[in-house]
C-alpha positions in Angstrom: 24.4 -176.4 172.1 21.0 -178.0 172.1 20.0 -179.3 175.5 16.9 -178.9 177.8 19.1 -177.5 180.6 21.2 -175.1 178.5 19.6 -171.9 177.4 18.7 -171.9 173.6 19.8 -169.3 171.1 16.8 -168.2 169.1 18.5 -165.7 166.7 21.7 -163.9 166.0 21.3 -160.3 164.7 24.3 -159.1 162.8 25.0 -155.4 162.0 23.2 -154.1 158.9 26.5 -153.4 157.2 29.7 -155.6 157.4 31.8 -152.4 157.6 30.1 -151.6 160.9 30.7 -155.0 162.5 31.2 -153.8 166.1 28.4 -155.6 167.9 26.4 -158.8 167.5 23.1 -159.3 169.3 22.2 -162.8 170.5 18.5 -163.6 171.2 17.9 -166.3 173.8 14.7 -168.0 174.8 12.7 -166.2 177.4 12.8 -167.4 181.0 10.9 -165.9 183.9 13.7 -165.4 186.5 16.9 -166.8 187.8 18.0 -168.8 190.8 19.5 -165.8 192.5 16.2 -164.0 192.5 14.4 -167.0 193.9 16.9 -167.4 196.7 16.7 -163.7 197.6 12.9 -163.6 197.7 10.5 -165.4 200.2 9.8 -168.2 197.8 9.6 -171.4 199.9 11.6 -174.5 198.7 11.0 -178.1 199.7 13.1 -181.2 199.2 11.6 -181.8 195.7 12.7 -178.3 194.6 16.3 -178.9 195.9 16.5 -182.2 194.1 15.0 -180.9 190.9 17.2 -177.9 190.7 20.5 -179.7 191.4 19.5 -182.5 189.0 18.9 -180.1 186.2 22.2 -178.2 186.9 24.1 -181.4 186.8 22.3 -182.7 183.7 23.2 -179.5 181.8 26.7 -179.5 183.2 27.3 -183.1 182.1 26.2 -182.1 178.6 28.6 -179.1 178.6 31.5 -181.1 180.0 30.9 -184.0 177.5 31.5 -181.4 174.8 34.8 -180.7 176.5 33.8 -177.2 177.6 34.2 -175.7 181.0 31.6 -173.1 182.0 33.9 -171.3 184.5 31.3 -168.9 185.8 28.5 -170.9 187.4 26.5 -168.9 190.0 22.8 -168.6 190.8 22.3 -165.6 188.5 23.5 -167.7 185.6 20.9 -170.3 186.2 17.6 -169.3 184.6 14.3 -170.7 185.8 10.7 -170.6 184.6 7.4 -170.9 186.4 7.5 -174.7 186.1 10.9 -174.7 187.8 12.7 -175.7 184.6 16.3 -174.6 184.9 18.7 -173.6 182.1 22.4 -172.8 182.3 23.3 -169.5 180.6 26.1 -167.0 180.1 29.1 -168.8 178.5 31.1 -165.6 178.3 34.0 -167.2 180.3 33.5 -170.7 178.9 36.3 -172.4 177.0 37.4 -175.7 175.6 39.2 -177.9 178.2 42.6 -178.9 176.9 45.2 -180.5 179.2 48.2 -179.0 177.4 47.1 -175.4 177.6 47.6 -173.0 180.5 44.4 -171.3 181.4 43.4 -168.0 183.0 43.3 -168.2 186.8 41.0 -165.2 187.2 37.6 -166.7 186.3 34.4 -167.5 188.2 32.8 -164.9 190.4 34.8 -164.9 193.7 32.2 -166.5 196.0 31.9 -169.5 193.8 35.6 -169.8 192.9 37.3 -173.1 193.9 40.6 -173.3 195.9 42.7 -174.2 192.8 41.8 -170.8 191.2 42.0 -168.8 194.4 45.5 -170.2 194.8 46.7 -169.4 191.3 46.7 -172.8 189.6 46.7 -172.3 185.8 45.9 -175.9 185.1 42.5 -177.0 186.1 39.6 -179.3 185.0 35.9 -179.7 185.0 36.2 -180.0 188.8 36.1 -176.2 189.0 32.5 -176.2 187.9 31.6 -178.9 190.4 32.9 -176.7 193.3 30.6 -173.9 192.1 27.7 -176.3 192.0 28.5 -177.3 195.6 28.4 -173.7 196.7 25.1 -173.1 194.9 23.6 -176.3 196.4 24.3 -175.1 199.9 23.1 -171.6 199.1 19.7 -173.1 198.2 19.4 -174.4 201.8 20.8 -171.6 203.8 19.5 -168.8 201.5 22.8 -166.9 201.5 26.2 -167.4 199.9 28.3 -170.1 201.5 31.6 -168.2 201.1 30.8 -164.4 200.8 34.4 -163.2 200.8 35.0 -159.5 200.9 38.2 -159.8 198.9 40.6 -162.5 197.6 42.4 -163.2 200.9 39.2 -163.1 202.9 37.7 -165.7 200.5 40.7 -168.0 201.1 40.3 -167.6 204.8 36.5 -168.5 204.7 37.3 -171.7 202.8 40.0 -172.7 205.4 37.8 -171.9 208.4 35.0 -174.2 207.1 37.1 -177.0 205.4 40.2 -176.9 207.5 43.8 -176.3 206.6 44.7 -178.7 203.7 47.4 -181.3 204.0 50.6 -181.2 202.0 49.2 -183.8 199.6 46.0 -181.7 199.1 48.2 -178.7 198.1 50.3 -180.4 195.4 48.7 -178.3 192.6 49.0 -175.0 194.6 51.3 -172.2 193.5 54.4 -172.1 195.8 53.8 -168.6 197.0 50.2 -169.4 197.8 51.3 -172.6 199.6 53.7 -170.5 201.8 50.9 -168.1 202.5 48.6 -170.9 203.8 51.4 -172.3 205.9 51.9 -169.0 207.6 48.2 -168.8 208.6 46.9 -170.4 211.8 46.1 -174.1 211.5 42.3 -174.4 211.0 40.8 -177.6 212.2 37.7 -177.2 210.0 34.0 -177.2 211.1 31.4 -179.9 211.1 28.9 -179.2 208.3 26.1 -180.9 210.2 26.7 -178.7 213.3 27.1 -175.5 211.4 24.1 -176.2 209.2 21.7 -178.2 211.5 18.6 -177.5 209.4 20.1 -179.1 206.2 19.3 -182.7 205.5 22.2 -185.1 206.3 22.2 -186.5 202.8 22.4 -183.0 201.3 25.3 -182.3 203.7 27.1 -185.4 202.6 26.7 -184.5 199.0 27.8 -181.0 199.4 31.0 -182.1 201.2 31.9 -184.4 198.4 31.6 -181.5 196.0 33.5 -179.1 198.2 36.8 -180.9 198.6 40.0 -178.9 198.7 41.7 -181.3 196.3 40.0 -181.2 192.9 41.1 -184.8 192.2 39.0 -185.9 195.2 35.9 -183.9 194.1 33.1 -186.0 192.8 31.9 -185.7 189.2 28.5 -184.4 188.0 27.6 -187.9 186.7 28.2 -189.4 190.2 26.1 -186.6 191.9 23.2 -187.1 189.5 23.1 -190.8 190.4 23.2 -189.9 194.1 
């Protein structure tokens, strides 16, 4: 891949002898840090930083998705940044080609950035899984901590429901039947107001995040739409 917002491969170092072909070393372009390190430090962000970071993530993601590839592991530590705040998506170890006919692995994406369809064992998913991860990262930039820091799988589901509310029957049409029964056995969560829970986040950013963090992947906005916003 050759794009300004996707990390570039500089070299591939094969083993000296083909008979010893156990490892391949890939050399990437050098970047100063990653978004996780910036979020964890005392680096101050302003509105321009937020806009520039999210724009670059979406720009790179649009390129990846146009190639019919899903990243499947977007998180702050996989977003490299240099001193000019240029951002590049890296680590395609879990990436794969998106084909509608194939069943895909449910257990991908680091838990805190994993969308409901994967938490609830759907083996058919789309580029919307990456958009959910972007929504989590976007909010993390503002609040300086993970949005859904689940301790385990079930706690992760509960955190989503507490903030977004219990989904309707229509919103759960893609959900595994066992997972659907589990949700129906839980208390009915009314959901929380993003603007009340995050009063220091700009209303436009709240609106954008909510459009990326919808329970139903079909209702989740696309990267192209967000970039225009």
